[in-house]
C-alpha positions as CSV (number, residue, x, y, z in Angstrom):
1,M,117.4,84.5,95.0
2,T,114.2,85.2,96.9
3,V,112.6,88.1,98.8
4,Q,114.1,88.3,102.3
5,G,112.4,91.4,103.7
6,V,109.3,93.4,103.3
7,I,109.3,97.0,104.6
8,L,105.8,98.3,105.4
9,D,104.6,101.8,106.0
10,W,102.4,102.3,109.1
11,A,99.4,104.8,108.8
12,G,97.4,104.0,105.7
13,T,99.3,100.8,105.0
14,A,99.3,98.6,108.1
15,V,97.2,100.7,110.6
16,D,94.7,103.6,110.4
17,Y,92.6,102.7,107.4
18,G,92.5,105.8,105.2
19,C,95.3,107.5,107.2
20,F,93.0,109.9,109.0
21,A,95.0,110.7,112.2
22,P,97.3,113.4,110.7
23,V,94.8,115.0,108.3
24,A,92.4,116.4,110.8
25,V,95.2,117.8,112.9
26,F,96.9,119.5,109.9
27,V,93.7,121.2,108.9
28,E,93.0,122.3,112.5
29,V,96.5,123.8,113.2
30,F,96.1,126.0,110.2
31,A,92.5,126.9,111.0
32,K,93.6,128.2,114.4
33,R,95.6,130.8,112.4
34,G,92.7,131.7,110.1
35,I,94.1,129.6,107.2
36,T,91.8,127.3,105.3
37,L,93.4,124.1,104.3
38,T,91.5,121.3,102.5
39,A,91.9,117.7,103.4
40,K,93.1,117.0,99.9
41,E,95.8,119.7,100.3
42,A,96.7,118.3,103.8
43,R,97.3,114.8,102.3
44,G,99.6,116.1,99.5
45,P,103.0,115.5,101.2
46,M,101.7,112.6,103.3
47,G,104.4,110.1,104.3
48,M,107.1,112.7,105.0
49,L,108.4,113.6,108.4
50,K,105.7,115.7,109.9
51,R,107.8,118.8,110.3
52,D,108.8,118.5,106.6
53,H,105.1,117.9,105.8
54,L,104.2,121.2,107.5
55,R,107.0,123.0,105.7
56,E,105.6,121.7,102.3
57,L,102.1,122.8,103.2
58,C,103.4,126.3,104.0
59,R,104.8,126.4,100.4
60,L,101.4,125.8,98.9
61,D,100.3,128.9,96.9
62,S,96.8,128.9,98.6
63,V,98.4,128.8,102.1
64,A,101.1,131.4,101.3
65,E,98.5,133.8,99.9
66,Q,96.2,133.4,102.9
67,W,99.2,133.8,105.2
68,K,100.2,137.1,103.6
69,V,96.7,138.4,104.0
70,A,96.5,137.4,107.7
71,F,100.1,138.3,108.7
72,G,101.5,140.5,106.0
73,R,104.2,138.1,104.9
74,A,104.8,134.6,103.7
75,P,105.2,131.8,106.3
76,E,108.7,131.5,107.8
77,E,110.6,128.8,109.6
78,A,109.6,130.2,112.9
79,D,106.0,129.7,111.8
80,V,106.7,126.1,110.9
81,D,108.1,125.6,114.5
82,S,104.9,127.1,115.9
83,L,102.7,125.0,113.7
84,Y,104.6,121.9,114.6
85,A,104.4,122.5,118.3
86,D,100.6,122.7,118.0
87,F,100.4,119.7,115.6
88,E,102.5,117.5,117.9
89,L,100.4,118.3,121.0
90,M,97.1,117.7,119.2
91,L,98.3,114.5,117.4
92,F,99.6,112.9,120.7
93,S,96.1,113.4,122.1
94,I,94.4,111.2,119.4
95,L,97.0,108.7,118.2
96,K,95.8,105.9,120.3
97,Q,92.5,106.0,118.4
98,Y,94.2,105.5,115.1
99,A,96.4,102.5,115.6
100,T,93.9,99.8,114.6
101,P,95.5,97.3,112.1
102,I,94.1,97.4,108.6
103,P,92.2,94.2,107.7
104,G,94.6,91.7,106.3
105,A,97.8,93.2,107.8
106,I,98.2,90.8,110.7
107,E,97.5,87.8,108.5
108,L,100.0,89.0,105.9
109,V,102.8,89.3,108.4
110,A,102.1,85.8,109.6
111,R,102.3,84.5,106.0
112,L,105.5,86.4,105.3
113,R,107.2,85.0,108.4
114,S,106.1,81.5,107.5
115,Q,108.2,82.0,104.3
116,G,111.2,83.2,106.4
117,I,110.6,86.8,105.2
118,K,111.4,89.5,107.8
119,V,109.1,92.5,108.2
120,G,110.5,95.9,108.8
121,S,108.8,99.3,108.8
122,T,109.2,103.0,108.1
123,T,107.0,105.9,108.9
124,G,106.5,109.7,108.8
125,Y,105.8,109.7,112.5
126,T,108.6,110.5,115.0
127,T,109.9,108.1,117.6
128,E,107.7,109.5,120.3
129,M,104.6,109.2,118.1
130,M,105.5,105.6,117.2
131,E,105.9,104.6,120.8
132,I,102.2,105.2,121.1
133,V,101.1,103.8,117.7
134,A,103.3,100.7,117.9
135,A,102.3,99.8,121.5
136,E,98.6,100.1,120.6
137,A,98.9,98.2,117.4
138,K,100.8,95.4,119.2
139,K,97.9,95.1,121.7
140,Q,95.7,94.3,118.7
141,G,98.1,91.8,117.2
142,Y,100.3,93.8,114.8
143,A,104.0,94.0,115.5
144,P,106.7,94.1,112.7
145,D,110.2,92.8,113.3
146,G,111.7,96.2,112.9
147,L,110.8,99.9,113.0
148,V,112.9,102.9,112.0
149,T,111.6,106.5,112.4
150,P,112.7,109.6,110.4
151,D,114.1,111.5,113.4
152,E,116.6,108.6,113.9
153,M,118.0,109.3,110.4
154,P,119.6,112.3,108.6
155,G,116.3,112.7,106.8
156,G,112.9,111.2,106.2
157,R,111.2,110.3,103.0
158,P,111.9,110.4,100.1
159,Y,115.4,109.7,101.3
160,P,116.2,106.0,101.5
161,W,117.9,106.1,105.0
162,M,115.1,104.4,106.9
163,I,115.0,101.5,104.5
164,Y,118.8,101.2,104.6
165,E,118.7,101.1,108.4
166,N,116.0,98.4,108.3
167,A,118.3,96.4,106.1
168,I,121.1,96.8,108.5
169,R,119.0,95.8,111.6
170,L,117.4,92.9,109.8
171,G,120.6,91.7,108.2
172,I,119.4,91.9,104.5
173,Y,121.6,92.5,101.5
174,P,121.6,93.2,98.6
175,M,118.6,95.7,98.4
176,K,117.0,93.8,95.5
177,H,115.9,91.2,98.1
178,I,113.7,93.9,99.8
179,V,110.1,95.0,98.9
180,K,108.9,98.4,100.1
181,V,105.1,98.7,100.5
182,G,103.3,102.0,101.1
183,D,100.2,104.1,100.5
184,T,101.7,107.5,99.4
185,I,103.9,108.9,96.7
186,S,106.5,109.5,99.3
187,D,106.6,105.8,100.0
188,I,107.1,105.0,96.3
189,R,110.0,107.5,96.1
190,E,111.5,106.2,99.2
191,G,111.5,102.6,97.9
192,L,112.9,103.6,94.5
193,N,115.6,105.7,96.0
194,A,116.6,102.7,98.1
195,E,116.6,100.5,95.0
196,T,114.1,98.1,96.4
197,W,111.0,96.6,94.7
198,T,108.3,99.1,95.4
199,V,104.5,98.5,95.8
200,G,101.7,101.0,96.1
201,I,98.4,100.2,98.0
202,L,95.0,101.4,96.9
203,K,92.3,100.7,99.5
204,G,93.0,102.0,103.0
205,S,95.6,104.4,101.5
206,S,96.1,108.1,102.2
207,E,96.0,108.5,98.4
208,L,92.3,107.3,98.4
209,G,91.5,109.0,101.7
210,M,88.3,107.1,102.4
211,S,87.3,105.1,105.4
212,E,86.4,101.4,105.1
213,V,82.7,102.3,105.5
214,E,83.0,104.9,102.7
215,V,84.8,102.4,100.4
216,N,82.1,99.8,100.9
217,A,79.3,102.3,100.4
218,C,80.9,104.0,97.3
219,D,79.3,103.5,93.9
220,P,81.4,100.7,92.3
221,A,82.0,102.7,89.1
222,D,83.0,105.8,91.0
223,L,85.3,103.8,93.3
224,Q,86.9,102.1,90.3
225,R,87.6,105.4,88.7
226,K,89.3,106.7,91.9
227,L,91.4,103.5,92.2
228,E,92.5,103.8,88.6
229,E,93.6,107.4,89.0
230,I,95.6,106.5,92.1
231,E,97.2,103.5,90.3
232,Q,98.2,105.8,87.5
233,R,99.9,108.2,90.0
234,Y,101.8,105.3,91.5
235,R,102.8,104.0,88.1
236,S,103.9,107.4,86.9
237,E,106.2,107.6,89.9
238,G,107.8,104.3,88.9
239,A,106.0,101.8,91.3
240,H,106.8,98.3,90.2
241,Y,103.5,97.0,91.4
242,V,100.1,98.3,92.6
243,I,97.8,96.1,94.8
244,D,94.2,96.5,95.9
245,S,94.9,96.1,99.6
246,I,97.6,95.0,102.1
247,G,96.4,91.4,102.1
248,A,97.0,91.1,98.4
249,L,100.8,91.2,98.5
250,D,101.4,87.5,98.3
251,P,101.2,87.2,94.4
252,V,103.6,90.1,94.2
253,I,106.2,88.3,96.4
254,A,105.8,85.2,94.2
255,D,106.3,87.3,91.0
256,I,109.4,89.1,92.4
257,N,110.9,85.8,93.4
258,R,110.4,84.7,89.7
259,R,112.0,87.8,88.4
260,L,114.9,87.6,90.8
261,A,115.5,84.0,89.7
262,A,115.6,85.3,86.1
263,G,118.3,87.8,87.0
264,E,116.1,90.9,87.2
265,S,116.5,93.6,89.8
266,P,114.4,96.7,90.7
267,C,116.8,98.9,88.8
268,S,116.8,96.9,85.6
269,K,114.9,98.1,82.6
270,A,112.6,95.1,82.8
271,A,111.7,96.0,86.4
272,A,110.3,99.3,85.3
273,L,107.6,97.5,83.2
274,K,104.1,97.0,84.5
275,G,104.1,94.0,86.9
């Protein structure tokens, strides 16, 4: 009755501190069409399959209103196709620069494996995108035991399919023996929908949206306020645990093992309480 698998997100969780690669591209593809999109707006649906992400951005009131002024109508599916074509081309050109492992990720994987825990992964990137990211991350020492992309499944986050496929490939069952870790609300929903233990990350996350340099330079009181706001968002979505950074997962694993031994599961009433 112990944790058998940990499923990690990629950008903002294991690599690309602050999850910056997609944000700049989202802003740019809309700017090319005369539409102003803020970085905060661009991060809103982060964690979803990128085409779905663009679709959600087109539904924003601010975007739809600007689109009507520029083109005389609301964005349509053909516009999503056009945006995605530009997005993909631009993202591919910069992905190699955003595959650096987040401090603590490589060491965490080693500690998990020493306990016999398998490490899977899910992402909002497509298979082609992950071929670049995974290869670059591996060169720098980060390589999970499994990877499932949303285009392999019937749908991306918040659907649980990628986690289920990880469980199949890694040979883990029941789902209560899996912990899902991520840095977005989509990650939390994915984990809960898969009925796994679900953990939100603060520093390095897309939710915080700050580089490591910015975090270190930030006024401590201001940073604490930001972190508390993010934690509240995770908790309000039902996250079982919230941790400061990826390297702080170990105590969570120990506590989940204790709760499993006591007969708890992620779906039990007790599991919904603050960990």
